N, C-alpha and C positions, 0 to 999 in steps of 0.2 A: 396345382392349387387354383389357378385362375381359369380353369376349364369351364366352370359353371358361373353364371351371374348370381349375385346374392339374392336370396329370397326372403331373408329375415330383415324386418325393419325398413324395407324399401318404400312402402306406402301404407297408409292406414285410413281409417274411417274419418269422416268430418261431420260430427253430430251437429244437427241444427238446434239442439236444445241447450247449448252452452254458448258463452261469448265467442264471437267469430275468431278473435285472436287466440283463444284457447283451443278451439276446434282445429285450427290450422297447424298446431304443433304435432309432430310425430308421436305416436303412442308407443311406449316401451313394450317390447316383446309382443308386438302385434304386426300383422301385415294384411294385405288385401290381395294376395295372389289368387289366381284361378287355375283351373285344370291345365290350360295351355302353358302356364308358367312353370309348372312343376317338372324339374329336370330328372329324368331317369338316370341312375348311376351316381347322383350326387351323394356325398357323405358329409355329415356334420358331427362334431363332437361337443358334448356339453362341458360346462364347468364341473368341478368335483364337489361332492357334498359328503361330509362325515355324518354318519347317523349316530346320534347320541342316545343315552338312556331315556331322556325326556321325550325325544321324538318317538321312540319305540313304545314307550308307555302310553303316550297320548293316542297314538294310532290304535293300539290294542284296546284302550278304553272306548274309543269312538266306535269300533266295530265289534265290541264285546268278545274279543279273542282272549280267552283265559287259558289257552293251552299251556301246560307246564313248561314246554320248551321255550316259550316266549315270556312267561310271567313268573316263573318259580325258580329263583336263583339256586335254592338248595337242591331241588330236583335236578336241574340242569347240571350242577356240579357233581352230584353223587350218583345219579341214576341215568342221566342223559348220555347219549353216545358221543356228543361233541365236547362235554365237560364245561360248557358255558351256554348262556342263553343265546337264542337265535333272534334275528329280526324276522318278523312275520313275512312270508313270501309275498303276500298281498301288498305289504308296505314297500318291499323292494320293487315290485312291479309298478306301483303308483308313483313312488319317488323317482324311479329310474326313467319312466316315461315323462314325468313332469319336468325333468331336467332338460329335455329337448322339445317340450311342448311349446307351441306358439298359439297365439290367439287369432288365427285366421278366420275372418267372418264368413268366408265362402266354403269352409270345410266342416264336415260333420262326421263323427265317428260312426262307422258301419259295423265294426267288430274286430276281434282279435283272433288270430290263428297261431298254432304251433307254440303256444306258451309253455315254456319249460324252465323249471327251477334247477339249474345245473349244479350249483354249489351253495353251501350255506353262507349267509352274511351274519356277522356278529356285531354287537354293540361296539362302537368305536371304529368300525370299518368305514372306509371312504369309497364312495361309488361314483362312477361317471358313465355316460351313455354315448354310444355311437349309433346314429340313425343313417340307414342307407335306403335311398329311394329305389325300389326294385322294379316296379312296372306300373302301367296305367292302361285303362281301356274305357272307351265310351260305354255307358250303361243305360242311362235314362235320357229323356229329351233335354233335361236341364242340368244333369249331373253325370260326371264320369266317376269311375272308381280308381283310386290310387292305392298302392300297397308299398309299405316301407317296413324294413326290419329294424328292430331295436335290440341292441346288444348292450347289456348292463355289465360293467366290469367292477371289481372291487380292487382297492389298493393299487398296485401297479400292473394292471393288465390281466387279471384273473377273471375269466368269463363266469358270471353267476346266473344270468338270465337271458333267454332269447324269446322273442315273439315277433309276430308280424301284425301290423296294424293296417286295417283297410278303412279308408275314408271315402265318403262321397264328396265331390268337390264341384262347385258350380263352374260351368263353361263361361269364358269371357264372351264367346260368340256362339250361342247354341245352334245357329243356322249352319255352322260348319260341320255339325255332327248329324244332320238330318240323314236318315237312311243308314247310319253307321252304328246305331245304338242297339243293345240287346233287347230292350223293352220299350 
């Protein structure tokens, strides 16, 4: 467990636009790590979150998802193959990644690969996520690419979603990567 130093909550920004004593406080769920600080092989697990009726309905309303499997109880029970309503896969993806998301000011989403919805998630299921830092490589003069897998589980360990997230992350010292980047 102590193999990797912590990356969450170890440092944060210090805004000049607020009182100095406020700016000096650590920011909840934020960090200021760089490409060099990102440990390949590290795994973290999120807290759990139960997805309720209102969560599902609000998400579906926001994205205008009115598919009968997620919005029509009568259809889901009488004609649907699962016998009950599903949580939209896009919501499982969003909520699952949000459970391990941090607010690192040096990292920017580059994209997602290998997104798979493995098993259905239903209203009342509880999900949690495990993120594994897979690899990293220098890419641009100021930014490298990092890749992490996200495994979302429901209830007690049933895998329901897998994807890989690629992010561009600022170097702490860009001079160390001169001649090593792809672009």
